[in-house]
N, C-alpha and C positions, 0 to 999 in steps of 0.2 A: 592451424591456421599459420600462413606464412605472410600477412598481413600485418604494418606494426601501425601504431597512434601516430598522426601529424606531430604530434610533440612529445615528450619526454612524461610520459605518467605510468605509474607504478602497475605493473599487470598483477592479477590476483588469480595465480593458477588452482584450476580444482577448486576454486569458494563456493562453498555451501552458500546458498540463500539466508541459513543456518544465521550465518553471520551477523545480518541487517536487519534482520524482520523483529518487528517490536515483539516483545515476549508472546502478548496475548493472539498476536497474528501466527508465531510461529508453534503454539502449542495445537492451535486448532490445523497449519499444514499439518503437521509431525501425525496428529490421529487421523487426518484422510489419507495421509501417503500411506497410513497400517491397513485401511481397507481395499484391499485386493480386491478389482474390477469395479471400485465405486465409480470411479470417471466415465465406464462403459456404462454404466446402469444410469446415468446423471446423462448422456448422450441420447441415451434411449429415451429419455422423459421429456427432453426437449427436442423432440422430433428429429434427431439425428444431427441437431444442431448445424444449419449448411452453412460450416465452413468456404466452401466450395461455393455458393452463390455468392456470400459476402465477399470473398476474393474477385470472381469476376463483376461484381459490381462496382467495385473501388478500379477494376483494371479499365472496365468501361467509362467509369464518369472521372476517375482522380488523374493521379501524376503519378507514376511511379519512380521513384526515387532510385538514379543510376549512375555511371560514372560521366553521365552527358544531359541528365536531369538533375538539378538541385543537388549539383554535387557536393556541396559543405554538408548536406544533410546525409549523402551516401557515406562522405567521411565520419561522420558523428557514429552512423551504426555501426560502421566495423570496428571505431575505436573501442565503441562500449562492449562487443562482443567480442573483441580482442580482452580489453579488462577484464570483464569478468569471466573469462576464457570460456566461452558458448563454442560449440562445433558447428554452428552455425550461422551465418548474420540474416536475423529476421528482415523480410521486406517492410520499406517507409512507404505510402502512400501521404501524397500532399494533396486535401480535398480543399476547394473552394468554399470558404463558410466564414463569416464575418465574428462567430464565437471562437473565441479563446480556447482550444478542448485539443487533447490529443490522449490516445488509447490502444491498448493492444487488446485486438481480437484469434480470438480462436484456439484451439487444444494440441491437435494436431502439428500443426505447422502456422503457428500464430505469428501477426504481423503488426504493424505498427501505424496508427493513421494520426496525420496531426492537418489543421487546420491554417488557412494562409491567415486568419486572424492571431493566431499565437506564433505566425514567423514574424507578422509585422509589431508584434507588442513585444517579442524577445531578439535581443542580439547574440551572436553565434555562442560565447560562453553558456548564456542561459540556457537556450536550445539545447545545447547540449547535456545540461542538466536534465531536461527534461525527455530526451531521449534514453537518457541512462535511469532516467524514471521508469518509463516504461519497458526499458529492457529486462528490469530487474521484477517486473511484475512476471514477464515472461520465463525467467527464472525462478522463481516461486512457485508458478503455477496456477496465479489468483484467478485464472478465468472458469476454473473448475465449479470455484465459491461463487463467484459473481454469477454465474449461470445460474445455481440455487437459488441467491436471491433474488434473480429476475421471474422465476417460475413463481417461485412462491408468490409475491408480489402482486404477479397478474392470477393465482388462484386465488390469494385474498379477496381481490375487487370481485372475482366473480360468488363468492360465498357471503361476502357482506350480508345480504339477508339473513344468515343465520349465525346470531349473536352469539353463539357458546364457540362454534367453530370460528368465527372473524377473529374474536380475541384470542384464542387460541394461536393462531396463523401469525397478526399481528405481532403478539409476541416474539415468536421466530422470529418474522420479517426484521424486528427491531434488534434482535441480538444478532442476524448477519448485518445489521447494519453498521452496528455498534464495530463488529469485525472488520467491516469494509473499509471503514475510519481508519481504522489500527494500519490495513494492509497499505494504506496511501503513505502513512508515516512511514512503515515500510520501507517502500518503493522511492521517498523523499532521501532516504539513507542510502540506498543504492543508488539513486541517481548521483550522490555528492561523492561517493568511491570513483564512480564512471568518471564526473569533472573532475571531480580533485580541485576544485574550486568552490572553497566555502563561502565567498562571500559573493559569488554568482548564484549560487543555490539557493540561497535567502535573499539575494534581487529579484528572482524568477519570481518567487513564490509570493514576494510582496506586491510585484506589479500586479499579481492577480487581484488584491486589495485596489491598487491604486494608477493601474494603467501605467502608460509610458511617460511619467512625471516623475524618474528617479533622481529626476535635479532638485523635486521639491521633495523628497523624502529623505527619512535616514533611518537606517537598520536600529540601531540603537533606539532611538524615538519610537520607531514600532513594536521593538521589547517590550517598551515600558508601558505600551498599549497591553500587551498580552499582561503584565505585572495588575494595571487596572480594573481588565476584564476579569481576571482569578481571584481579586480581594474587591472588590466594591460591592456595593450594596447590601442586603439582607436577606434574609430567605424568601423575599419574596424574586429577588433577581437572581437568586440560587435556582429555583421554580424554572425560572421564564428561560433560563440559560438551557435546562433540562428539555424543554419545550420545544426552542428553535431549533434544537439536533433533530426530533423528528422527522423523518421521509429524507434526512440528508445522507448522503453516502462519501461524504467527502469534510473534513475537520476544517474549520473555519479558516483564512489565510495568515492569521495571527496566531493560532494557535500551533500552527505547520511549521514559522519561522520559528517560535518559540522552544519547539520541539527538536528542531534538528538544529539549531544553536545549544541545545542542552545534551544532544547526543554527541555532538563533535566537541565542548568542553569534558564531556566525560571521561574523554580518552579513549573511549572504545574505535573512533575513526581514526586516530593514527598507529592505535596497535593492531590493527585491520591491515594497513599500508605498510607497516613494520612485517606483515608476514604471520599474524599470531589471528588465526582464526578458524573454524572448524570446516573442513573439506566435504566434497561431495560422496565421496565414496565411503564417508563414517554416517552417511544418513540412514542407513539402515541399521543403524545400532542406536539411533535417538528414540529414547523410551519419551512415552508421552507421559507418564506419572511427571517425571520430570519438568517436563516444559508445561505442564498445568500449573507446577507448584511455583515455576519462575514467572508467568503470569501470575498468579493470585500474588506475588510478592511484588511485581510491578505494581497492580492497582493498590496495592498498600499503601506505597512507597508514593504513589502519585494522591492518594488521599492524605496520608500525613503532610506532604508538602503544600496540597492548596490549602488557602489561607478561605476560601468561600467556606458561608456559613452554611450552606444547607448543604456541602457535600459533608461539615463537621455534625450535622444530625443525621446525616445518611450513614453515617461512617461505620455505626455501631453495625444496624442490619447489614450492611453489604459486607464486612467481616465474617459475621456469623452465614453469610450466603457462601461465602466464598471456603469457609472452614468445613463448611456443610458439602460441598463439591470437592473438595481434596480428601473427604472420608470416606464418597461414593467409591471415587475413579480409583484410592489406595485398595479399598476392597475388590473394586472389578478386578485392578490388576493381583489380590493375591489369588483370587477366584482362576482369573488367566496363567497360573503358574508364575505369576512374576513376568510375563513379559509386558517391555515397552511398547 
């Protein structure tokens, strides 16, 4: 790629999506990539996902970003591809819609759609974070799992009259929703790596909660809200927080800002910009069992740091489940000849 960003940003040659993925997201994706032909099977399950149909629909009903249409967004898409070292710049479409939304669509030739509601809400640096977020979804290949979630959600509604079948499917859907939320945290990190403007990234996420009133909002105060959300109340509040997550695919805005701030402060962000990150060429060597352990450790750390009393009650049960999961994967790995 010969184009260069509009300002001096650090390029990340050959960066693997594993560099920014949340451990719970990364472990699932590494396992998925080991299943040869899985994406082909999933396409068949979903009726050969009409990616071409969707592209034609947006080509006819939205505005395709180019050097002559929405030039600033075109430059952002080019910059995101340059920074993450993609060989192809994803197409971007602008759709007239007051809802604040952006999404990456497609398996083979993914593209990005942003709404006018989002463009009206966010300034250029915040939009750059959003384009980076969606480009990170593309690099990670999140569309495969998201399609699976869509298929199973629709299937669950069709078998709702069968109690046991519905309960089993809902458990799977709930697990996929938890993965989906973690994939959003992953792409928030990817968006930060693209924009390389931490304040703009946090501000963009904060606007999802409070709208275009940044003069009335404060990031530090917003982070204090997260502390109150994490610690306030008793067991009833902890249980209600779990219930509030049912059916959701995105973490709440206050959680996203806090998680991104935590990741930045951990030193990972600066380390990656300094060139210390996993490369795509090494992805085939990533071991599923290692990633499962990293995911388990991530959850353990999260539970230990949380001051939510409900999490405290569930911690021992969850630890037992995680340990059992590790034993199963270790046993599977040994049976499979130690291949990750």
